[in-house]
ZAMARGU-4260 file (C-alpha; in steps of 0.2 Angstrom, whole numbers, plus 5000, padded with zeros to 4 digits):
<rodrens>
0) 5072/5020/5039 | 5070/5004/5029 | 5054/4995/5029 | 5054/4976/5026 | 5041/4969/5014
5) 5032/4954/5022 | 5024/4941/5011 | 5015/4925/5014 | 5023/4908/5008 | 5017/4910/4990
10) 5023/4928/4988 | 5007/4938/4992 | 5012/4954/5001 | 5004/4956/5018 | 5012/4971/5028
15) 5027/4983/5030 | 5037/4980/5046 | 5052/4989/5054 | 5069/4980/5055 | 5064/4976/5073
20) 5048/4968/5067 | 5058/4957/5054 | 5070/4952/5068 | 5055/4947/5078 | 5049/4935/5063
25) 5067/4929/5062 | 5068/4925/5081 | 5051/4916/5080 | 5057/4905/5066 | 5043/4911/5054
30) 5054/4916/5039 | 5053/4903/5026 | 5061/4912/5012 | 5071/4929/5008 | 5072/4939/4993
35) 5080/4956/4988 | 5095/4964/4995 | 5102/4962/5012 | 5097/4977/5022 | 5105/4972/5039
40) 5118/4959/5044 | 5118/4954/5062 | 5135/4947/5069 | 5136/4934/5082 | 5150/4926/5091
45) 5165/4916/5085 | 5164/4897/5083 | 5178/4889/5094 | 5181/4875/5082 | 5182/4885/5066
50) 5186/4902/5071 | 5172/4909/5060 | 5160/4922/5066 | 5141/4918/5064 | 5131/4930/5054
55) 5112/4932/5050 | 5106/4942/5035 | 5089/4951/5034 | 5083/4954/5016 | 5071/4967/5010
60) 5058/4954/5006 | 5053/4940/5018 | 5042/4926/5016 | 5033/4921/5032 | 5024/4906/5037
65) 5009/4905/5049 | 4996/4919/5053 | 5001/4936/5048 | 4993/4953/5055 | 4994/4960/5038
70) 4979/4950/5032 | 4967/4962/5039 | 4974/4976/5028 | 4967/4968/5012 | 4950/4964/5019
75) 4945/4981/5024 | 4929/4987/5015 | 4929/5005/5020 | 4939/5018/5010 | 4940/5029/5025
80) 4953/5018/5034 | 4963/5019/5018 | 4962/5038/5015 | 4980/5040/5011 | 4980/5025/4999
85) 4965/5033/4990 | 4974/5050/4989 | 4990/5041/4982 | 4980/5030/4970 | 4972/5046/4963
90) 4990/5055/4964 | 4983/5069/4975 | 4973/5076/4960 | 4955/5082/4962 | 4944/5070/4951
95) 4934/5086/4945 | 4946/5101/4942 | 4962/5090/4940 | 4973/5101/4951 | 4985/5093/4963
100) 4983/5096/4982 | 4992/5092/4998 | 4982/5078/5008 | 4976/5091/5020 | 4967/5100/5006
105) 4958/5085/5000 | 4942/5075/5003 | 4934/5059/4998 | 4920/5061/4987 | 4907/5048/4983
110) 4903/5048/4965 | 4886/5041/4968 | 4882/5050/4985 | 4880/5040/5000 | 4864/5049/5004
115) 4857/5041/4988 | 4863/5024/4992 | 4881/5025/4986 | 4893/5014/4994 | 4909/5018/5003
120) 4919/5007/4991 | 4935/5010/4980 | 4925/5010/4964 | 4913/5024/4970 | 4926/5035/4979
125) 4938/5048/4972 | 4949/5062/4978 | 4942/5079/4977 | 4947/5096/4983 | 4936/5104/4996
130) 4929/5117/4984 | 4924/5104/4970 | 4917/5092/4984 | 4907/5106/4991 | 4900/5112/4974
135) 4895/5094/4970 | 4887/5091/4987 | 4875/5076/4987 | 4871/5077/4968 | 4875/5065/4955
140) 4887/5070/4941 | 4872/5071/4929 | 4862/5083/4940 | 4876/5095/4942 | 4884/5093/4925
145) 4901/5088/4932 | 4913/5075/4924 | 4926/5063/4932 | 4943/5066/4925 | 4948/5048/4929
150) 4939/5032/4933 | 4939/5025/4951 | 4945/5008/4953 | 4950/4995/4967 | 4969/4993/4968
155) 4975/4975/4970 | 4985/4969/4985 | 5002/4974/4976 | 4996/4991/4972 | 4990/4994/4990
160) 5007/4989/4996 | 5016/5002/4984 | 5003/5015/4988 | 5005/5013/5007 | 5024/5015/5008
165) 5034/5030/5002 | 5051/5022/5007 | 5051/5007/4995 | 5068/5000/4990 | 5071/4996/4971
170) 5070/4977/4973 | 5054/4978/4983 | 5047/4990/4970 | 5052/4977/4956 | 5044/4963/4966
175) 5028/4972/4968 | 5026/4980/4951 | 5029/4964/4942 | 5012/4959/4949 | 5002/4975/4946
180) 4991/4977/4930 | 5000/4987/4916 | 4985/4999/4916 | 4987/5004/4934 | 4991/5022/4938
185) 5006/5016/4948 | 5015/5016/4930 | 5010/5034/4926
</rodrens>
């Protein structure tokens, strides 16, 4: 199944939609530009005067005008709603033992524990296996003599779009990666 990347008029990504969702934007006259490859061509009727058949192409990246639902995606403050994006950011690796796990075997650890005023924000949350998270408990790294194997960071909007979708087409990836910092884990 192909997902279509929806961006605002200046190219900031906003959401992934199905082909049906993209068709809805088309029918609502909200598409102001298209980029990337053609993923679907709709064929209409024939023009009586010219004999030509009408066609409408849907590209893999669409620029949309007006209010977009995807705006909410970038303004969420809690990491819990973005659990899968956090796991993808951290490459499904435990920040303490360095082993790779399936999502079902991972937890979110607050580097500075919430019980001690730590916030539920990107720069204070890492992926941890259940064993390491249990061992750390509500202690600070200094108290338990544990070390982080990588530094938590807040992904930008382009990274979030990459991390939130596994079925990205090559032209969509090129569009998004061009706007991701070269130090991002997306490039690892």
